[in-house]
N, CA and C atoms as a LAMMPS dump frame, in Angstrom:
ITEM: TIMESTEP
0
ITEM: NUMBER OF ATOMS
432
ITEM: BOX BOUNDS ff ff ff
-5.0000000000000000e+02 5.0000000000000000e+02
-5.0000000000000000e+02 5.0000000000000000e+02
-5.0000000000000000e+02 5.0000000000000000e+02
ITEM: ATOMS id mol type element x y z
1 1 1 N 0.846 -1.112 -0.058
2 1 2 C 0.015 0.092 -0.045
3 1 3 C 0.942 1.201 0.044
4 2 1 N 0.499 2.122 -0.929
5 2 2 C 1.092 3.471 -0.835
6 2 3 C 0.173 4.557 -0.177
7 3 1 N 0.737 5.645 0.203
8 3 2 C -0.242 6.666 0.793
9 3 3 C 0.44 7.974 0.866
10 4 1 N -0.297 9.074 0.856
11 4 2 C 0.183 10.453 0.94
12 4 3 C -0.989 11.243 1.535
13 5 1 N -0.498 12.045 2.294
14 5 2 C -1.378 13.058 3.224
15 5 3 C -1.494 14.269 2.342
16 6 1 N -2.744 14.761 2.269
17 6 2 C -2.788 15.957 1.314
18 6 3 C -3.449 16.981 2.21
19 7 1 N -3.282 16.936 3.49
20 7 2 C -3.562 18.159 4.447
21 7 3 C -4.883 17.897 4.931
22 8 1 N -5.062 18.431 6.202
23 8 2 C -6.393 18.509 6.95
24 8 3 C -6.785 17.11 7.336
25 9 1 N -5.898 16.321 7.573
26 9 2 C -6.359 14.784 7.84
27 9 3 C -6.87 13.985 6.694
28 10 1 N -6.661 14.548 5.401
29 10 2 C -7.111 13.75 4.368
30 10 3 C -5.934 12.991 3.608
31 11 1 N -6.228 11.727 3.533
32 11 2 C -5.076 10.793 2.905
33 11 3 C -5.757 10.212 1.614
34 12 1 N -4.761 10.035 0.678
35 12 2 C -4.901 9.096 -0.422
36 12 3 C -4.153 7.794 -0.403
37 13 1 N -4.821 6.771 -0.458
38 13 2 C -4.223 5.41 -0.267
39 13 3 C -4.368 4.722 -1.718
40 14 1 N -3.343 4.004 -2.018
41 14 2 C -3.426 2.969 -3.13
42 14 3 C -3.027 1.726 -2.92
43 15 1 N -3.951 0.851 -2.955
44 15 2 C -3.775 -0.499 -2.538
45 15 3 C -3.157 -1.318 -3.88
46 16 1 N -2.296 -2.138 -3.54
47 16 2 C -1.828 -3.167 -4.688
48 16 3 C -2.569 -4.416 -4.856
49 17 1 N -2.205 -4.99 -6.059
50 17 2 C -2.696 -6.163 -6.487
51 17 3 C -2.497 -7.299 -5.342
52 18 1 N -3.596 -8.018 -5.015
53 18 2 C -3.441 -8.962 -4.093
54 18 3 C -3.597 -8.474 -2.668
55 19 1 N -3.601 -7.358 -2.129
56 19 2 C -3.846 -6.933 -0.893
57 19 3 C -5.328 -7.039 -0.625
58 20 1 N -5.714 -7.105 0.781
59 20 2 C -7.004 -7.227 1.263
60 20 3 C -7.537 -5.756 1.477
61 21 1 N -8.642 -5.479 1.094
62 21 2 C -9.122 -4.247 1.29
63 21 3 C -9.487 -3.692 2.667
64 22 1 N -10.276 -4.402 3.309
65 22 2 C -10.603 -4.084 4.708
66 22 3 C -9.379 -4.143 5.723
67 23 1 N -8.664 -5.414 5.496
68 23 2 C -7.531 -5.488 6.376
69 23 3 C -6.422 -4.492 6.155
70 24 1 N -6.475 -3.892 4.927
71 24 2 C -5.408 -2.808 4.603
72 24 3 C -5.929 -1.565 5.251
73 25 1 N -7.16 -1.206 5.255
74 25 2 C -7.627 -0.063 5.807
75 25 3 C -7.48 -0.127 7.301
76 26 1 N -7.688 -1.206 7.889
77 26 2 C -7.432 -1.358 9.39
78 26 3 C -6.028 -1.053 9.693
79 27 1 N -5.023 -1.834 8.964
80 27 2 C -3.587 -1.724 9.086
81 27 3 C -3.33 -0.16 9.108
82 28 1 N -3.689 0.417 8.029
83 28 2 C -3.398 1.781 7.899
84 28 3 C -3.806 2.69 8.905
85 29 1 N -5.224 2.566 9.353
86 29 2 C -5.698 3.494 10.559
87 29 3 C -4.865 3.309 11.891
88 30 1 N -4.582 1.885 12.218
89 30 2 C -3.786 1.679 13.336
90 30 3 C -2.638 2.118 13.396
91 31 1 N -1.729 2.17 12.292
92 31 2 C -0.417 2.519 12.229
93 31 3 C -0.573 4.125 12.335
94 32 1 N -1.282 4.835 11.745
95 32 2 C -1.317 6.234 11.913
96 32 3 C -2.308 6.898 13.046
97 33 1 N -2.793 5.792 13.905
98 33 2 C -3.717 6.409 15.013
99 33 3 C -4.936 6.923 14.579
100 34 1 N -5.376 6.523 13.593
101 34 2 C -6.805 7.241 13.133
102 34 3 C -7.883 6.439 13.718
103 35 1 N -8.591 6.954 14.372
104 35 2 C -9.846 6.287 15.166
105 35 3 C -11.294 6.53 14.509
106 36 1 N -11.438 7.678 13.781
107 36 2 C -12.543 7.935 13.161
108 36 3 C -12.181 8.546 11.69
109 37 1 N -12.997 7.806 10.705
110 37 2 C -12.716 8.533 9.118
111 37 3 C -13.912 8.339 8.458
112 38 1 N -14.03 8.941 7.353
113 38 2 C -14.617 8.544 6.138
114 38 3 C -14.095 8.059 5.05
115 39 1 N -14.641 7.109 4.392
116 39 2 C -13.866 6.342 3.121
117 39 3 C -14.654 6.484 1.93
118 40 1 N -13.984 6.824 0.74
119 40 2 C -14.388 6.801 -0.474
120 40 3 C -13.444 5.855 -1.392
121 41 1 N -13.877 5.317 -2.451
122 41 2 C -12.834 4.469 -3.241
123 41 3 C -13.276 4.205 -4.654
124 42 1 N -12.297 3.755 -5.472
125 42 2 C -12.837 3.111 -6.772
126 42 3 C -11.554 2.214 -6.908
127 43 1 N -11.83 1.306 -8.119
128 43 2 C -10.626 0.438 -8.47
129 43 3 C -11.197 -0.848 -9.075
130 44 1 N -10.638 -2.042 -8.688
131 44 2 C -11.052 -3.301 -9.234
132 44 3 C -10.876 -4.492 -8.062
133 45 1 N -11.6 -5.177 -8.042
134 45 2 C -11.749 -6.357 -6.981
135 45 3 C -11.819 -7.763 -7.605
136 46 1 N -11.282 -8.712 -6.824
137 46 2 C -11.224 -10.1 -7.191
138 46 3 C -12.036 -10.797 -6.183
139 47 1 N -12.96 -11.722 -6.411
140 47 2 C -13.852 -12.499 -5.779
141 47 3 C -14.213 -11.725 -4.403
142 48 1 N -14.948 -10.652 -4.679
143 48 2 C -15.501 -9.919 -3.559
144 48 3 C -16.618 -10.614 -2.762
145 49 1 N -16.325 -10.576 -1.297
146 49 2 C -17.459 -11.312 -0.43
147 49 3 C -18.448 -10.063 -0.039
148 50 1 N -19.58 -10.136 -0.451
149 50 2 C -20.627 -9.131 -0.102
150 50 3 C -21.663 -9.585 0.818
151 51 1 N -22.155 -8.869 1.542
152 51 2 C -23.205 -9.199 2.566
153 51 3 C -24.56 -8.175 2.419
154 52 1 N -25.632 -8.769 2.735
155 52 2 C -27.019 -7.972 2.71
156 52 3 C -27.662 -8.36 4.055
157 53 1 N -27.969 -7.088 4.781
158 53 2 C -28.555 -7.106 6.279
159 53 3 C -29.846 -7.387 6.084
160 54 1 N -30.656 -8.209 6.86
161 54 2 C -32.076 -8.367 7.083
162 54 3 C -32.355 -7.901 8.244
163 55 1 N -33.236 -6.74 8.665
164 55 2 C -33.431 -6.38 9.95
165 55 3 C -34.25 -7.242 10.777
166 56 1 N -35.269 -7.932 10.295
167 56 2 C -36.178 -8.787 10.891
168 56 3 C -35.45 -10.047 11.582
169 57 1 N -34.434 -10.425 10.912
170 57 2 C -33.719 -11.746 11.043
171 57 3 C -32.337 -11.295 11.923
172 58 1 N -32.1 -10.006 11.946
173 58 2 C -30.895 -9.523 12.504
174 58 3 C -29.62 -10.231 12.024
175 59 1 N -29.534 -10.583 10.543
176 59 2 C -28.592 -11.357 10.221
177 59 3 C -28.055 -10.984 8.761
178 60 1 N -26.739 -11.078 8.604
179 60 2 C -26.299 -10.81 7.446
180 60 3 C -26.32 -12.177 6.336
181 61 1 N -26.694 -11.922 5.167
182 61 2 C -26.386 -13.147 4.292
183 61 3 C -25.145 -12.63 3.273
184 62 1 N -24.223 -13.67 3.328
185 62 2 C -22.895 -13.332 2.668
186 62 3 C -23.186 -14.005 1.405
187 63 1 N -22.353 -13.722 0.297
188 63 2 C -22.236 -14.187 -0.943
189 63 3 C -20.794 -13.639 -1.626
190 64 1 N -19.959 -14.653 -2.239
191 64 2 C -18.859 -14.244 -2.744
192 64 3 C -19.121 -14.272 -4.236
193 65 1 N -18.695 -13.189 -4.817
194 65 2 C -18.943 -13.091 -6.25
195 65 3 C -17.549 -13.572 -6.98
196 66 1 N -17.571 -14.413 -7.614
197 66 2 C -16.418 -15.097 -8.223
198 66 3 C -16.049 -14.313 -9.468
199 67 1 N -14.642 -14.008 -9.794
200 67 2 C -14.264 -13.11 -10.775
201 67 3 C -13.591 -11.752 -10.43
202 68 1 N -13.401 -11.062 -11.508
203 68 2 C -12.726 -9.813 -11.407
204 68 3 C -14.039 -8.658 -11.584
205 69 1 N -14.044 -7.75 -10.821
206 69 2 C -14.986 -6.675 -10.809
207 69 3 C -14.592 -5.258 -10.842
208 70 1 N -15.065 -4.365 -11.501
209 70 2 C -14.746 -3.107 -11.312
210 70 3 C -15.443 -2.644 -10.052
211 71 1 N -14.632 -1.797 -9.104
212 71 2 C -15.311 -1.354 -7.934
213 71 3 C -15.651 0.074 -8.431
214 72 1 N -16.957 0.172 -8.573
215 72 2 C -17.522 1.479 -9.312
216 72 3 C -17.837 2.46 -8.145
217 73 1 N -17.915 1.999 -6.765
218 73 2 C -18.149 2.928 -5.736
219 73 3 C -17.734 2.085 -4.627
220 74 1 N -17.117 3 -3.557
221 74 2 C -17.133 2.479 -2.042
222 74 3 C -17.128 3.695 -1.202
223 75 1 N -17.931 3.439 -0.257
224 75 2 C -18.167 4.472 0.937
225 75 3 C -18.251 3.663 2.182
226 76 1 N -17.759 4.443 3.316
227 76 2 C -17.896 3.814 4.555
228 76 3 C -17.281 4.623 5.588
229 77 1 N -17.035 3.965 6.715
230 77 2 C -16.576 4.755 7.806
231 77 3 C -15.627 4.021 8.892
232 78 1 N -15.106 4.659 9.584
233 78 2 C -13.977 3.938 10.507
234 78 3 C -14.507 4.499 11.975
235 79 1 N -14.735 3.592 12.984
236 79 2 C -15.203 4.105 14.259
237 79 3 C -14.616 3.069 15.234
238 80 1 N -14.875 3.323 16.533
239 80 2 C -14.531 2.5 17.562
240 80 3 C -15.667 1.817 18.183
241 81 1 N -15.391 0.481 18.358
242 81 2 C -16.723 -0.23 18.915
243 81 3 C -15.987 -1.272 20.173
244 82 1 N -16.508 -1.078 21.092
245 82 2 C -15.892 -1.868 22.282
246 82 3 C -14.42 -1.712 22.367
247 83 1 N -13.849 -0.547 22.102
248 83 2 C -12.389 -0.467 22.261
249 83 3 C -11.556 -0.807 21.002
250 84 1 N -12.1 -1.277 20.115
251 84 2 C -11.533 -1.863 19.014
252 84 3 C -11.982 -1.143 17.621
253 85 1 N -11.034 -0.966 16.687
254 85 2 C -11.338 -0.362 15.528
255 85 3 C -12.263 -1.13 14.557
256 86 1 N -13.08 -0.455 13.941
257 86 2 C -14.272 -1.164 13.217
258 86 3 C -14.274 -0.334 11.888
259 87 1 N -14.014 -0.915 10.802
260 87 2 C -14.049 -0.487 9.339
261 87 3 C -15.431 -1.015 8.858
262 88 1 N -16.216 -0.144 8.466
263 88 2 C -17.52 -0.511 7.935
264 88 3 C -17.666 0.081 6.319
265 89 1 N -17.721 -0.637 5.45
266 89 2 C -17.634 -0.332 3.988
267 89 3 C -18.768 -1.045 3.193
268 90 1 N -19.371 -0.114 2.364
269 90 2 C -20.549 -0.647 1.3
270 90 3 C -19.787 -0.39 -0.004
271 91 1 N -20.065 -1.199 -0.944
272 91 2 C -19.613 -1.099 -2.334
273 91 3 C -20.565 -1.376 -3.31
274 92 1 N -20.438 -0.823 -4.522
275 92 2 C -20.955 -1.313 -5.769
276 92 3 C -19.958 -1.8 -6.566
277 93 1 N -20.252 -3.03 -7.281
278 93 2 C -19.126 -3.794 -8.303
279 93 3 C -19.995 -3.955 -9.561
280 94 1 N -19.146 -4.081 -10.686
281 94 2 C -19.819 -4.444 -11.93
282 94 3 C -18.864 -5.579 -12.541
283 95 1 N -19.546 -6.549 -13.126
284 95 2 C -18.785 -7.572 -13.876
285 95 3 C -18.419 -7.255 -15.256
286 96 1 N -17.934 -7.977 -16.127
287 96 2 C -17.502 -7.859 -17.407
288 96 3 C -18.752 -7.564 -18.294
289 97 1 N -19.929 -7.97 -17.893
290 97 2 C -21.223 -7.649 -18.794
291 97 3 C -21.971 -6.47 -18.235
292 98 1 N -21.254 -5.569 -17.376
293 98 2 C -21.866 -4.583 -16.676
294 98 3 C -23.051 -4.755 -15.884
295 99 1 N -23.246 -5.898 -15.285
296 99 2 C -24.134 -6.226 -14.174
297 99 3 C -23.68 -5.765 -12.998
298 100 1 N -24.454 -5.056 -12.124
299 100 2 C -23.838 -4.407 -11
300 100 3 C -24.655 -5.142 -9.854
301 101 1 N -23.624 -5.431 -8.921
302 101 2 C -23.98 -5.767 -7.567
303 101 3 C -23.48 -4.784 -6.368
304 102 1 N -24.044 -4.937 -5.251
305 102 2 C -23.816 -4.086 -4.184
306 102 3 C -23.977 -4.781 -2.92
307 103 1 N -23.575 -4.196 -1.819
308 103 2 C -23.767 -4.505 -0.303
309 103 3 C -22.602 -4.136 0.373
310 104 1 N -22.691 -4.679 1.695
311 104 2 C -21.615 -4.509 2.641
312 104 3 C -20.453 -5.41 2.175
313 105 1 N -19.244 -4.621 2.248
314 105 2 C -18.043 -5.451 1.665
315 105 3 C -17.384 -6.212 2.866
316 106 1 N -17.479 -7.548 2.876
317 106 2 C -16.991 -8.515 4.063
318 106 3 C -15.455 -8.207 3.85
319 107 1 N -14.975 -8.638 2.636
320 107 2 C -13.573 -8.522 2.256
321 107 3 C -13.492 -8.892 0.824
322 108 1 N -12.345 -8.452 0.319
323 108 2 C -12.093 -8.823 -1.064
324 108 3 C -10.669 -8.618 -1.232
325 109 1 N -9.988 -9.21 -2.23
326 109 2 C -8.642 -8.817 -2.731
327 109 3 C -8.575 -7.945 -3.888
328 110 1 N -7.663 -7.02 -3.918
329 110 2 C -7.492 -5.894 -4.989
330 110 3 C -7.107 -6.746 -6.135
331 111 1 N -7.835 -6.481 -7.381
332 111 2 C -7.343 -7.063 -8.591
333 111 3 C -6.256 -6.237 -9.433
334 112 1 N -6.477 -5.122 -9.614
335 112 2 C -5.486 -4.29 -10.319
336 112 3 C -4.992 -3.215 -9.32
337 113 1 N -5.83 -2.393 -8.897
338 113 2 C -5.636 -1.477 -7.714
339 113 3 C -6.963 -1.021 -7.155
340 114 1 N -6.78 -0.294 -5.965
341 114 2 C -7.962 0.297 -5.332
342 114 3 C -7.38 1.696 -4.804
343 115 1 N -8.014 2.784 -5.23
344 115 2 C -7.595 3.957 -4.658
345 115 3 C -8.765 4.773 -3.805
346 116 1 N -8.16 5.029 -2.718
347 116 2 C -9.133 5.287 -1.576
348 116 3 C -8.784 6.723 -1.145
349 117 1 N -9.745 7.601 -0.982
350 117 2 C -9.61 8.849 -0.143
351 117 3 C -10.181 8.654 1.223
352 118 1 N -9.307 8.813 2.391
353 118 2 C -9.778 8.652 3.545
354 118 3 C -9.387 10.067 4.47
355 119 1 N -10.731 10.346 4.973
356 119 2 C -10.728 11.62 5.68
357 119 3 C -10.931 11.441 7.026
358 120 1 N -9.883 11.782 7.929
359 120 2 C -10.052 11.519 9.333
360 120 3 C -11.038 12.539 9.821
361 121 1 N -11.653 12.079 11.001
362 121 2 C -12.608 12.913 11.677
363 121 3 C -12.017 13.109 13.189
364 122 1 N -12.049 14.328 13.502
365 122 2 C -11.626 14.692 14.958
366 122 3 C -12.379 14.101 15.903
367 123 1 N -11.695 13.895 17.162
368 123 2 C -12.34 13.128 18.245
369 123 3 C -12.346 11.769 18.25
370 124 1 N -13.205 11.124 19.123
371 124 2 C -13.275 9.547 19.244
372 124 3 C -14.771 9.267 19.293
373 125 1 N -15.41 9.196 18.039
374 125 2 C -16.722 8.673 17.935
375 125 3 C -16.84 7.306 17.845
376 126 1 N -17.734 6.683 18.991
377 126 2 C -17.813 5.336 19.142
378 126 3 C -19.083 4.782 18.66
379 127 1 N -19.213 3.49 18.231
380 127 2 C -20.341 2.853 17.843
381 127 3 C -20.906 1.866 18.954
382 128 1 N -22.019 1.78 18.999
383 128 2 C -22.754 0.996 20.127
384 128 3 C -23.877 -0.055 19.454
385 129 1 N -23.861 -1.027 20.074
386 129 2 C -24.657 -2.164 19.551
387 129 3 C -26.091 -1.698 19.919
388 130 1 N -26.975 -1.779 18.78
389 130 2 C -28.384 -1.337 18.935
390 130 3 C -29.163 -2.708 18.972
391 131 1 N -29.92 -2.973 20.118
392 131 2 C -30.439 -4.373 20.346
393 131 3 C -31.588 -4.374 19.317
394 132 1 N -32.359 -3.182 19.161
395 132 2 C -33.569 -3.517 18.349
396 132 3 C -33.529 -3.792 16.941
397 133 1 N -32.31 -3.214 16.357
398 133 2 C -32.215 -3.636 14.937
399 133 3 C -30.923 -4.359 14.863
400 134 1 N -30.097 -4.719 15.793
401 134 2 C -28.932 -5.66 15.594
402 134 3 C -27.783 -5.198 14.91
403 135 1 N -27.675 -3.913 14.827
404 135 2 C -26.421 -3.347 14.185
405 135 3 C -25.498 -2.396 15.189
406 136 1 N -24.303 -2.319 14.82
407 136 2 C -23.489 -1.398 15.538
408 136 3 C -23.625 -0.046 15.037
409 137 1 N -23.979 1.019 15.621
410 137 2 C -24.398 2.387 15.164
411 137 3 C -23.659 3.437 15.962
412 138 1 N -23.338 4.518 15.419
413 138 2 C -22.582 5.739 15.999
414 138 3 C -23.47 6.139 17.402
415 139 1 N -22.861 6.176 18.34
416 139 2 C -23.415 6.489 19.642
417 139 3 C -23.334 8.102 19.569
418 140 1 N -24.412 8.723 19.345
419 140 2 C -24.526 10.188 18.998
420 140 3 C -25.399 10.819 20.139
421 141 1 N -24.834 11.944 20.822
422 141 2 C -25.71 12.622 21.983
423 141 3 C -27.008 13.26 21.505
424 142 1 N -26.805 14.018 20.331
425 142 2 C -27.989 14.994 19.961
426 142 3 C -29.028 14.294 19.136
427 143 1 N -30.288 14.559 19.263
428 143 2 C -31.39 14.135 18.585
429 143 3 C -32.418 15.381 18.23
430 144 1 N -32.825 15.349 16.971
431 144 2 C -33.793 16.414 16.683
432 144 3 C -35.264 15.695 16.532
């Protein structure tokens, strides 16, 4: 992985062929002490494992898409959950026939490259498990 800081806590990351996307983002954030961030990216993935969450069952259904896919969009965040760093990313990917799939990215290897813009967020925003819907959500104090 290569990276450059472009100021104000904004980083550009370039992942290389064969690297794991989620693991690489985790490694980068740990190394630089980034506790909270916003993530955007594009590139190409190989055999991405995607997931879809069903609220009434409180479970993810996982599916690995076999082959090489364009990463047409990636967005997510980094937060702290129970003292540990948590990377949460959603993606859209397209196959060689331009069929598009999307969902939560469990993990994937980089096919050619993945370019990520990571913007650090000041402070330490934590996520808390929400019993009602079964997900880890930002624990925010204000409500409208």
